[in-house]
N, CA, C and O atoms as a GROMACS GRO file, in nm:
protein
  532
    1MET      N    1  18.911   1.248  32.545
    1MET     CA    2  18.893   1.128  32.625
    1MET      C    3  18.941   1.152  32.768
    1MET      O    4  19.018   1.244  32.795
    2THR      N    5  18.896   1.067  32.855
    2THR     CA    6  18.932   1.076  32.996
    2THR      C    7  19.020   0.958  33.034
    2THR      O    8  19.001   0.846  32.987
    3VAL      N    9  19.117   0.985  33.120
    3VAL     CA   10  19.207   0.884  33.173
    3VAL      C   11  19.192   0.882  33.324
    3VAL      O   12  19.189   0.988  33.388
    4PHE      N   13  19.182   0.764  33.382
    4PHE     CA   14  19.174   0.751  33.527
    4PHE      C   15  19.315   0.748  33.584
    4PHE      O   16  19.401   0.675  33.533
    5LEU      N   17  19.340   0.826  33.688
    5LEU     CA   18  19.472   0.834  33.752
    5LEU      C   19  19.469   0.758  33.884
    5LEU      O   20  19.391   0.790  33.974
    6ASP      N   21  19.556   0.657  33.896
    6ASP     CA   22  19.562   0.572  34.014
    6ASP      C   23  19.680   0.611  34.104
    6ASP      O   24  19.775   0.676  34.059
    7THR      N   25  19.671   0.572  34.229
    7THR     CA   26  19.778   0.595  34.325
    7THR      C   27  19.912   0.544  34.274
    7THR      O   28  20.014   0.612  34.290
    8SER      N   29  19.913   0.428  34.214
    8SER     CA   30  20.040   0.370  34.167
    8SER      C   31  20.110   0.460  34.067
    8SER      O   32  20.233   0.465  34.064
    9ALA      N   33  20.035   0.531  33.986
    9ALA     CA   34  20.095   0.623  33.889
    9ALA      C   35  20.148   0.748  33.958
    9ALA      O   36  20.258   0.795  33.926
   10ILE      N   37  20.072   0.802  34.052
   10ILE     CA   38  20.116   0.922  34.123
   10ILE      C   39  20.245   0.892  34.200
   10ILE      O   40  20.339   0.973  34.197
   11LEU      N   41  20.250   0.780  34.266
   11LEU     CA   42  20.373   0.742  34.339
   11LEU      C   43  20.490   0.728  34.243
   11LEU      O   44  20.601   0.772  34.273
   12ALA      N   45  20.467   0.666  34.128
   12ALA     CA   46  20.575   0.647  34.031
   12ALA      C   47  20.624   0.780  33.974
   12ALA      O   48  20.742   0.796  33.947
   13ILE      N   49  20.534   0.876  33.957
   13ILE     CA   50  20.573   1.009  33.909
   13ILE      C   51  20.666   1.076  34.010
   13ILE      O   52  20.768   1.133  33.973
   14LEU      N   53  20.631   1.068  34.136
   14LEU     CA   54  20.702   1.140  34.242
   14LEU      C   55  20.832   1.076  34.288
   14LEU      O   56  20.927   1.145  34.322
   15ASP      N   57  20.836   0.945  34.289
   15ASP     CA   58  20.947   0.872  34.351
   15ASP      C   59  21.049   0.827  34.246
   15ASP      O   60  21.024   0.734  34.170
   16ALA      N   61  21.164   0.895  34.244
   16ALA     CA   62  21.269   0.862  34.147
   16ALA      C   63  21.320   0.720  34.163
   16ALA      O   64  21.378   0.664  34.070
   17ASP      N   65  21.300   0.660  34.281
   17ASP     CA   66  21.345   0.523  34.305
   17ASP      C   67  21.239   0.418  34.268
   17ASP      O   68  21.266   0.298  34.276
   18ASP      N   69  21.122   0.463  34.229
   18ASP     CA   70  21.015   0.370  34.190
   18ASP      C   71  21.054   0.297  34.063
   18ASP      O   72  21.110   0.356  33.971
   19LEU      N   73  21.024   0.169  34.058
   19LEU     CA   74  21.054   0.085  33.942
   19LEU      C   75  20.997   0.144  33.813
   19LEU      O   76  21.056   0.126  33.706
   20HIS      N   77  20.884   0.211  33.820
   20HIS     CA   78  20.816   0.263  33.702
   20HIS      C   79  20.834   0.414  33.682
   20HIS      O   80  20.764   0.474  33.601
   21HIS      N   81  20.928   0.474  33.754
   21HIS     CA   82  20.942   0.620  33.750
   21HIS      C   83  20.966   0.675  33.608
   21HIS      O   84  20.899   0.769  33.567
   22SER      N   85  21.060   0.619  33.536
   22SER     CA   86  21.091   0.671  33.402
   22SER      C   87  20.970   0.662  33.310
   22SER      O   88  20.938   0.758  33.240
   23GLU      N   89  20.904   0.549  33.311
   23GLU     CA   90  20.785   0.529  33.228
   23GLU      C   91  20.674   0.625  33.272
   23GLU      O   92  20.606   0.684  33.189
   24ALA      N   93  20.656   0.639  33.403
   24ALA     CA   94  20.552   0.729  33.455
   24ALA      C   95  20.578   0.873  33.413
   24ALA      O   96  20.484   0.945  33.376
   25ASP      N   97  20.702   0.915  33.418
   25ASP     CA   98  20.736   1.052  33.380
   25ASP      C   99  20.702   1.078  33.234
   25ASP      O  100  20.646   1.183  33.201
   26VAL      N  101  20.734   0.985  33.146
   26VAL     CA  102  20.703   1.001  33.004
   26VAL      C  103  20.552   1.008  32.982
   26VAL      O  104  20.504   1.094  32.909
   27ILE      N  105  20.478   0.918  33.044
   27ILE     CA  106  20.332   0.916  33.029
   27ILE      C  107  20.271   1.044  33.087
   27ILE      O  108  20.183   1.104  33.026
   28TRP      N  109  20.317   1.086  33.204
   28TRP     CA  110  20.265   1.206  33.269
   28TRP      C  111  20.286   1.330  33.180
   28TRP      O  112  20.194   1.410  33.162
   29GLN      N  113  20.406   1.343  33.126
   29GLN     CA  114  20.433   1.458  33.039
   29GLN      C  115  20.344   1.454  32.914
   29GLN      O  116  20.296   1.557  32.868
   30ARG      N  117  20.324   1.335  32.861
   30ARG     CA  118  20.236   1.320  32.744
   30ARG      C  119  20.093   1.357  32.778
   30ARG      O  120  20.026   1.424  32.700
   31LEU      N  121  20.046   1.314  32.894
   31LEU     CA  122  19.910   1.348  32.936
   31LEU      C  123  19.894   1.498  32.956
   31LEU      O  124  19.794   1.557  32.914
   32LEU      N  125  19.991   1.560  33.018
   32LEU     CA  126  19.984   1.705  33.040
   32LEU      C  127  19.981   1.782  32.909
   32LEU      O  128  19.908   1.880  32.896
   33ALA      N  129  20.059   1.736  32.812
   33ALA     CA  130  20.064   1.803  32.682
   33ALA      C  131  19.936   1.781  32.602
   33ALA      O  132  19.900   1.863  32.517
   34SER      N  133  19.867   1.671  32.627
   34SER     CA  134  19.748   1.636  32.549
   34SER      C  135  19.622   1.706  32.598
   34SER      O  136  19.523   1.713  32.526
   35ASN      N  137  19.624   1.757  32.719
   35ASN     CA  138  19.506   1.818  32.780
   35ASN      C  139  19.390   1.720  32.796
   35ASN      O  140  19.274   1.761  32.798
   36GLU      N  141  19.421   1.590  32.806
   36GLU     CA  142  19.315   1.492  32.831
   36GLU      C  143  19.264   1.511  32.973
   36GLU      O  144  19.339   1.550  33.062
   37ALA      N  145  19.136   1.484  32.992
   37ALA     CA  146  19.078   1.494  33.126
   37ALA      C  147  19.134   1.382  33.213
   37ALA      O  148  19.148   1.268  33.168
   38LEU      N  149  19.168   1.416  33.338
   38LEU     CA  150  19.223   1.319  33.432
   38LEU      C  151  19.126   1.302  33.548
   38LEU      O  152  19.100   1.396  33.624
   39LEU      N  153  19.072   1.183  33.561
   39LEU     CA  154  18.974   1.151  33.664
   39LEU      C  155  19.039   1.068  33.773
   39LEU      O  156  19.120   0.980  33.746
   40THR      N  157  19.003   1.097  33.896
   40THR     CA  158  19.040   1.012  34.008
   40THR      C  159  18.929   1.020  34.111
   40THR      O  160  18.828   1.087  34.090
   41THR      N  161  18.948   0.951  34.223
   41THR     CA  162  18.846   0.954  34.327
   41THR      C  163  18.902   1.006  34.458
   41THR      O  164  19.024   1.014  34.477
   42SER      N  165  18.813   1.041  34.546
   42SER     CA  166  18.854   1.084  34.679
   42SER      C  167  18.925   0.971  34.752
   42SER      O  168  19.015   0.997  34.833
   43TYR      N  169  18.887   0.846  34.725
   43TYR     CA  170  18.953   0.733  34.791
   43TYR      C  171  19.098   0.720  34.743
   43TYR      O  172  19.188   0.692  34.822
   44VAL      N  173  19.119   0.741  34.613
   44VAL     CA  174  19.255   0.737  34.559
   44VAL      C  175  19.339   0.847  34.624
   44VAL      O  176  19.455   0.824  34.658
   45LEU      N  177  19.282   0.965  34.642
   45LEU     CA  178  19.357   1.074  34.705
   45LEU      C  179  19.394   1.041  34.849
   45LEU      O  180  19.506   1.067  34.892
   46VAL      N  181  19.301   0.984  34.925
   46VAL     CA  182  19.332   0.947  35.063
   46VAL      C  183  19.446   0.845  35.065
   46VAL      O  184  19.541   0.858  35.142
   47GLU      N  185  19.435   0.743  34.981
   47GLU     CA  186  19.540   0.641  34.973
   47GLU      C  187  19.673   0.704  34.931
   47GLU      O  188  19.778   0.674  34.989
   48THR      N  189  19.668   0.790  34.832
   48THR     CA  190  19.789   0.855  34.782
   48THR      C  191  19.856   0.940  34.889
   48THR      O  192  19.977   0.928  34.910
   49PHE      N  193  19.779   1.024  34.955
   49PHE     CA  194  19.838   1.110  35.058
   49PHE      C  195  19.900   1.027  35.170
   49PHE      O  196  20.008   1.061  35.219
   50ALA      N  197  19.834   0.920  35.211
   50ALA     CA  198  19.889   0.836  35.318
   50ALA      C  199  20.020   0.772  35.275
   50ALA      O  200  20.117   0.771  35.352
   51LEU      N  201  20.025   0.717  35.154
   51LEU     CA  202  20.147   0.650  35.107
   51LEU      C  203  20.259   0.750  35.079
   51LEU      O  204  20.374   0.724  35.113
   52VAL      N  205  20.226   0.862  35.018
   52VAL     CA  206  20.328   0.964  34.990
   52VAL      C  207  20.386   1.018  35.120
   52VAL      O  208  20.507   1.034  35.131
   53GLN      N  209  20.302   1.045  35.217
   53GLN     CA  210  20.350   1.096  35.345
   53GLN      C  211  20.446   0.996  35.410
   53GLN      O  212  20.553   1.034  35.459
   54ARG      N  213  20.407   0.870  35.411
   54ARG     CA  214  20.489   0.767  35.476
   54ARG      C  215  20.620   0.741  35.401
   54ARG      O  216  20.725   0.727  35.463
   55ARG      N  217  20.612   0.735  35.267
   55ARG     CA  218  20.730   0.697  35.189
   55ARG      C  219  20.821   0.814  35.152
   55ARG      O  220  20.943   0.800  35.148
   56LEU      N  221  20.760   0.931  35.125
   56LEU     CA  222  20.838   1.041  35.070
   56LEU      C  223  20.840   1.167  35.156
   56LEU      O  224  20.925   1.253  35.137
   57GLY      N  225  20.747   1.178  35.251
   57GLY     CA  226  20.748   1.291  35.342
   57GLY      C  227  20.650   1.402  35.304
   57GLY      O  228  20.584   1.397  35.200
   58MET      N  229  20.645   1.501  35.391
   58MET     CA  230  20.547   1.608  35.377
   58MET      C  231  20.574   1.700  35.258
   58MET      O  232  20.479   1.755  35.201
   59THR      N  233  20.698   1.718  35.219
   59THR     CA  234  20.725   1.800  35.100
   59THR      C  235  20.657   1.739  34.979
   59THR      O  236  20.599   1.812  34.897
   60ALA      N  237  20.664   1.608  34.965
   60ALA     CA  238  20.599   1.540  34.852
   60ALA      C  239  20.447   1.550  34.862
   60ALA      O  240  20.379   1.562  34.760
   61VAL      N  241  20.393   1.546  34.984
   61VAL     CA  242  20.248   1.564  35.002
   61VAL      C  243  20.208   1.701  34.949
   61VAL      O  244  20.107   1.714  34.880
   62ARG      N  245  20.287   1.803  34.982
   62ARG     CA  246  20.258   1.938  34.933
   62ARG      C  247  20.264   1.946  34.780
   62ARG      O  248  20.184   2.016  34.719
   63VAL      N  249  20.357   1.874  34.720
   63VAL     CA  250  20.366   1.871  34.573
   63VAL      C  251  20.240   1.812  34.514
   63VAL      O  252  20.185   1.866  34.418
   64VAL      N  253  20.193   1.702  34.570
   64VAL     CA  254  20.069   1.640  34.521
   64VAL      C  255  19.954   1.738  34.534
   64VAL      O  256  19.878   1.758  34.438
   65GLU      N  257  19.940   1.799  34.650
   65GLU     CA  258  19.828   1.890  34.676
   65GLU      C  259  19.832   2.014  34.587
   65GLU      O  260  19.728   2.058  34.538
   66ARG      N  261  19.948   2.070  34.565
   66ARG     CA  262  19.961   2.196  34.491
   66ARG      C  263  19.975   2.179  34.340
   66ARG      O  264  19.929   2.264  34.264
   67GLU      N  265  20.040   2.069  34.298
   67GLU     CA  266  20.072   2.056  34.156
   67GLU      C  267  19.995   1.949  34.081
   67GLU      O  268  19.977   1.960  33.960
   68ILE      N  269  19.949   1.848  34.150
   68ILE     CA  270  19.879   1.738  34.082
   68ILE      C  271  19.728   1.747  34.101
   68ILE      O  272  19.653   1.742  34.003
   69VAL      N  273  19.682   1.760  34.223
   69VAL     CA  274  19.538   1.762  34.250
   69VAL      C  275  19.463   1.869  34.168
   69VAL      O  276  19.354   1.840  34.119
   70PRO      N  277  19.516   1.989  34.152
   70PRO     CA  278  19.443   2.089  34.073
   70PRO      C  279  19.420   2.050  33.926
   70PRO      O  280  19.336   2.108  33.858
   71LEU      N  281  19.496   1.952  33.878
   71LEU     CA  282  19.482   1.907  33.740
   71LEU      C  283  19.377   1.797  33.724
   71LEU      O  284  19.348   1.753  33.612
   72LEU      N  285  19.322   1.753  33.835
   72LEU     CA  286  19.235   1.635  33.835
   72LEU      C  287  19.088   1.671  33.853
   72LEU      O  288  19.052   1.767  33.921
   73ASP      N  289  19.006   1.590  33.790
   73ASP     CA  290  18.862   1.592  33.816
   73ASP      C  291  18.842   1.485  33.924
   73ASP      O  292  18.846   1.365  33.895
   74VAL      N  293  18.819   1.528  34.047
   74VAL     CA  294  18.807   1.436  34.159
   74VAL      C  295  18.661   1.401  34.180
   74VAL      O  296  18.577   1.488  34.204
   75HIS      N  297  18.631   1.272  34.169
   75HIS     CA  298  18.496   1.224  34.197
   75HIS      C  299  18.491   1.186  34.345
   75HIS      O  300  18.559   1.094  34.390
   76TRP      N  301  18.408   1.258  34.420
   76TRP     CA  302  18.394   1.233  34.563
   76TRP      C  303  18.293   1.121  34.581
   76TRP      O  304  18.176   1.134  34.545
   77LEU      N  305  18.339   1.010  34.637
   77LEU     CA  306  18.255   0.892  34.645
   77LEU      C  307  18.144   0.908  34.747
   77LEU      O  308  18.163   0.961  34.857
   78ASP      N  309  18.027   0.861  34.708
   78ASP     CA  310  17.910   0.864  34.796
   78ASP      C  311  17.883   0.723  34.849
   78ASP      O  312  17.954   0.628  34.816
   79ALA      N  313  17.780   0.712  34.929
   79ALA     CA  314  17.746   0.584  34.991
   79ALA      C  315  17.712   0.478  34.886
   79ALA      O  316  17.746   0.361  34.903
   80GLU      N  317  17.647   0.517  34.778
   80GLU     CA  318  17.607   0.420  34.675
   80GLU      C  319  17.729   0.355  34.610
   80GLU      O  320  17.734   0.233  34.596
   81ILE      N  321  17.827   0.435  34.572
   81ILE     CA  322  17.947   0.378  34.508
   81ILE      C  323  18.028   0.300  34.612
   81ILE      O  324  18.082   0.194  34.582
   82HIS      N  325  18.037   0.351  34.732
   82HIS     CA  326  18.108   0.279  34.838
   82HIS      C  327  18.047   0.140  34.857
   82HIS      O  328  18.120   0.041  34.865
   83GLN      N  329  17.916   0.132  34.864
   83GLN     CA  330  17.849   0.003  34.884
   83GLN      C  331  17.870  -0.090  34.765
   83GLN      O  332  17.892  -0.210  34.784
   84ALA      N  333  17.866  -0.036  34.643
   84ALA     CA  334  17.890  -0.118  34.524
   84ALA      C  335  18.034  -0.170  34.523
   84ALA      O  336  18.059  -0.286  34.490
   85ALA      N  337  18.129  -0.084  34.560
   85ALA     CA  338  18.268  -0.125  34.566
   85ALA      C  339  18.290  -0.230  34.674
   85ALA      O  340  18.364  -0.326  34.654
   86MET      N  341  18.227  -0.211  34.788
   86MET     CA  342  18.239  -0.309  34.897
   86MET      C  343  18.182  -0.443  34.854
   86MET      O  344  18.238  -0.548  34.886
   87ALA      N  345  18.070  -0.442  34.783
   87ALA     CA  346  18.011  -0.566  34.734
   87ALA      C  347  18.106  -0.637  34.638
   87ALA      O  348  18.121  -0.759  34.644
   88ARG      N  349  18.172  -0.560  34.549
   88ARG     CA  350  18.270  -0.619  34.456
   88ARG      C  351  18.388  -0.679  34.532
   88ARG      O  352  18.435  -0.788  34.500
   89LEU      N  353  18.434  -0.606  34.633
   89LEU     CA  354  18.548  -0.653  34.712
   89LEU      C  355  18.514  -0.784  34.782
   89LEU      O  356  18.592  -0.880  34.778
   90LEU      N  357  18.398  -0.789  34.846
   90LEU     CA  358  18.357  -0.910  34.917
   90LEU      C  359  18.333  -1.026  34.822
   90LEU      O  360  18.365  -1.140  34.854
   91ALA      N  361  18.276  -0.997  34.705
   91ALA     CA  362  18.251  -1.103  34.606
   91ALA      C  363  18.382  -1.159  34.552
   91ALA      O  364  18.394  -1.279  34.528
   92ALA      N  365  18.480  -1.072  34.531
   92ALA     CA  366  18.610  -1.116  34.479
   92ALA      C  367  18.685  -1.198  34.582
   92ALA      O  368  18.756  -1.294  34.548
   93SER      N  369  18.670  -1.162  34.709
   93SER     CA  370  18.732  -1.235  34.820
   93SER      C  371  18.880  -1.262  34.797
   93SER      O  372  18.929  -1.374  34.815
   94ARG      N  373  18.952  -1.155  34.756
   94ARG     CA  374  19.095  -1.165  34.729
   94ARG      C  375  19.170  -1.069  34.819
   94ARG      O  376  19.138  -0.950  34.826
   95ARG      N  377  19.268  -1.118  34.886
   95ARG     CA  378  19.344  -1.037  34.980
   95ARG      C  379  19.418  -0.921  34.912
   95ARG      O  380  19.432  -0.815  34.972
   96SER      N  381  19.463  -0.939  34.790
   96SER     CA  382  19.544  -0.836  34.723
   96SER      C  383  19.460  -0.726  34.659
   96SER      O  384  19.514  -0.622  34.619
   97LEU      N  385  19.331  -0.745  34.648
   97LEU     CA  386  19.242  -0.646  34.588
   97LEU      C  387  19.189  -0.556  34.700
   97LEU      O  388  19.144  -0.605  34.803
   98SER      N  389  19.195  -0.423  34.678
   98SER     CA  390  19.155  -0.331  34.785
   98SER      C  391  19.021  -0.265  34.757
   98SER      O  392  18.970  -0.267  34.645
   99LEU      N  393  18.964  -0.206  34.861
   99LEU     CA  394  18.842  -0.128  34.846
   99LEU      C  395  18.867  -0.009  34.754
   99LEU      O  396  18.779   0.028  34.676
  100VAL      N  397  18.985   0.051  34.762
  100VAL     CA  398  19.018   0.162  34.673
  100VAL      C  399  19.018   0.115  34.528
  100VAL      O  400  18.965   0.183  34.441
  101ASP      N  401  19.076  -0.002  34.502
  101ASP     CA  402  19.073  -0.058  34.366
  101ASP      C  403  18.930  -0.074  34.318
  101ASP      O  404  18.894  -0.029  34.209
  102CYS      N  405  18.848  -0.139  34.398
  102CYS     CA  406  18.710  -0.166  34.359
  102CYS      C  407  18.631  -0.038  34.338
  102CYS      O  408  18.547  -0.030  34.249
  103SER      N  409  18.656   0.063  34.421
  103SER     CA  410  18.586   0.191  34.402
  103SER      C  411  18.634   0.260  34.276
  103SER      O  412  18.556   0.329  34.210
  104SER      N  413  18.760   0.243  34.241
  104SER     CA  414  18.812   0.299  34.116
  104SER      C  415  18.744   0.234  33.996
  104SER      O  416  18.700   0.303  33.904
  105PHE      N  417  18.733   0.102  33.998
  105PHE     CA  418  18.669   0.030  33.887
  105PHE      C  419  18.523   0.072  33.872
  105PHE      O  420  18.474   0.094  33.761
  106GLU      N  421  18.455   0.082  33.984
  106GLU     CA  422  18.314   0.121  33.982
  106GLU      C  423  18.298   0.263  33.926
  106GLU      O  424  18.208   0.289  33.846
  107THR      N  425  18.384   0.353  33.967
  107THR     CA  426  18.380   0.491  33.918
  107THR      C  427  18.410   0.496  33.769
  107THR      O  428  18.342   0.566  33.695
  108MET      N  429  18.510   0.422  33.726
  108MET     CA  430  18.544   0.420  33.583
  108MET      C  431  18.426   0.370  33.501
  108MET      O  432  18.392   0.429  33.398
  109ARG      N  433  18.365   0.263  33.544
  109ARG     CA  434  18.251   0.208  33.470
  109ARG      C  435  18.136   0.308  33.464
  109ARG      O  436  18.075   0.327  33.359
  110ARG      N  437  18.107   0.370  33.574
  110ARG     CA  438  17.996   0.466  33.578
  110ARG      C  439  18.022   0.591  33.495
  110ARG      O  440  17.928   0.655  33.448
  111HIS      N  441  18.149   0.625  33.476
  111HIS     CA  442  18.185   0.743  33.396
  111HIS      C  443  18.224   0.706  33.252
  111HIS      O  444  18.259   0.794  33.173
  112GLY      N  445  18.218   0.578  33.219
  112GLY     CA  446  18.252   0.535  33.083
  112GLY      C  447  18.399   0.554  33.050
  112GLY      O  448  18.433   0.579  32.934
  113VAL      N  449  18.486   0.542  33.149
  113VAL     CA  450  18.630   0.558  33.129
  113VAL      C  451  18.692   0.420  33.109
  113VAL      O  452  18.668   0.328  33.187
  114HIS      N  453  18.772   0.408  33.003
  114HIS     CA  454  18.829   0.278  32.969
  114HIS      C  455  18.981   0.271  32.986
  114HIS      O  456  19.039   0.163  32.984
  115ARG      N  457  19.046   0.389  33.002
  115ARG     CA  458  19.192   0.392  33.013
  115ARG      C  459  19.234   0.439  33.151
  115ARG      O  460  19.173   0.528  33.210
  116ALA      N  461  19.340   0.376  33.200
  116ALA     CA  462  19.393   0.412  33.332
  116ALA      C  463  19.543   0.436  33.324
  116ALA      O  464  19.615   0.364  33.254
  117PHE      N  465  19.588   0.537  33.395
  117PHE     CA  466  19.730   0.558  33.418
  117PHE      C  467  19.756   0.493  33.552
  117PHE      O  468  19.730   0.551  33.658
  118ALA      N  469  19.807   0.371  33.546
  118ALA     CA  470  19.825   0.290  33.666
  118ALA      C  471  19.932   0.185  33.640
  118ALA      O  472  19.958   0.145  33.527
  119PHE      N  473  19.994   0.143  33.748
  119PHE     CA  474  20.089   0.032  33.742
  119PHE      C  475  20.040  -0.080  33.833
  119PHE      O  476  20.118  -0.147  33.901
  120ASP      N  477  19.912  -0.099  33.833
  120ASP     CA  478  19.843  -0.198  33.915
  120ASP      C  479  19.773  -0.294  33.819
  120ASP      O  480  19.681  -0.255  33.747
  121GLY      N  481  19.817  -0.418  33.819
  121GLY     CA  482  19.762  -0.518  33.728
  121GLY      C  483  19.614  -0.545  33.743
  121GLY      O  484  19.553  -0.603  33.654
  122HIS      N  485  19.555  -0.504  33.856
  122HIS     CA  486  19.411  -0.526  33.874
  122HIS      C  487  19.330  -0.450  33.769
  122HIS      O  488  19.220  -0.493  33.733
  123PHE      N  489  19.381  -0.338  33.719
  123PHE     CA  490  19.309  -0.264  33.616
  123PHE      C  491  19.299  -0.347  33.487
  123PHE      O  492  19.194  -0.350  33.423
  124SER      N  493  19.408  -0.413  33.450
  124SER     CA  494  19.406  -0.500  33.332
  124SER      C  495  19.313  -0.618  33.352
  124SER      O  496  19.239  -0.656  33.262
  125GLU      N  497  19.316  -0.675  33.472
  125GLU     CA  498  19.227  -0.787  33.504
  125GLU      C  499  19.080  -0.748  33.486
  125GLU      O  500  18.997  -0.831  33.452
  126GLN      N  501  19.050  -0.621  33.510
  126GLN     CA  502  18.913  -0.571  33.498
  126GLN      C  503  18.884  -0.520  33.356
  126GLN      O  504  18.780  -0.459  33.331
  127HIS      N  505  18.977  -0.547  33.264
  127HIS     CA  506  18.961  -0.515  33.122
  127HIS      C  507  18.968  -0.366  33.092
  127HIS      O  508  18.905  -0.318  32.997
  128PHE      N  509  19.045  -0.292  33.171
  128PHE     CA  510  19.072  -0.152  33.142
  128PHE      C  511  19.207  -0.146  33.069
  128PHE      O  512  19.295  -0.228  33.094
  129ASP      N  513  19.222  -0.050  32.981
  129ASP     CA  514  19.348  -0.030  32.908
  129ASP      C  515  19.441   0.055  32.992
  129ASP      O  516  19.402   0.159  33.045
  130LEU      N  517  19.566   0.010  33.005
  130LEU     CA  518  19.666   0.084  33.079
  130LEU      C  519  19.746   0.172  32.984
  130LEU      O  520  19.779   0.130  32.873
  131MET      N  521  19.776   0.292  33.028
  131MET     CA  522  19.861   0.382  32.949
  131MET      C  523  20.000   0.320  32.940
  131MET      O  524  20.050   0.263  33.037
  132GLN      N  525  20.061   0.332  32.823
  132GLN     CA  526  20.195   0.280  32.803
  132GLN      C  527  20.280   0.382  32.730
  132GLN      O  528  20.230   0.472  32.662
  133VAL      N  529  20.412   0.367  32.745
  133VAL     CA  530  20.504   0.458  32.677
  133VAL      C  531  20.499   0.432  32.528
  133VAL      O  532  20.569   0.497  32.452
   0.00000   0.00000   0.00000
């Protein structure tokens, strides 16, 4: 099976001060041991690198690039998915929902992925199963 990896999970793995760090570490180790496919998007990576750089610094950016990204199947978003995600974002008309979130949901649906490693409640709202300890 495939699991979608969200920015919120990557941040929780890296940041020992993150509220979800302990839970994220357990889930991450379990995923690594299971050899399950890990899917993410280019938009998630852009968001992740920006947040990691700002919050944790360049050493953490290098960790993501060298140790996490090689383990991922990265779906590079095209204009079609971008437009579908933008349409979802505009239709939802919610300030807390992002284009990255909507592009993640669109990608998951198109790839038939139902589980997410995320600490973002929007995934549950969209009826995706969140990984738990």
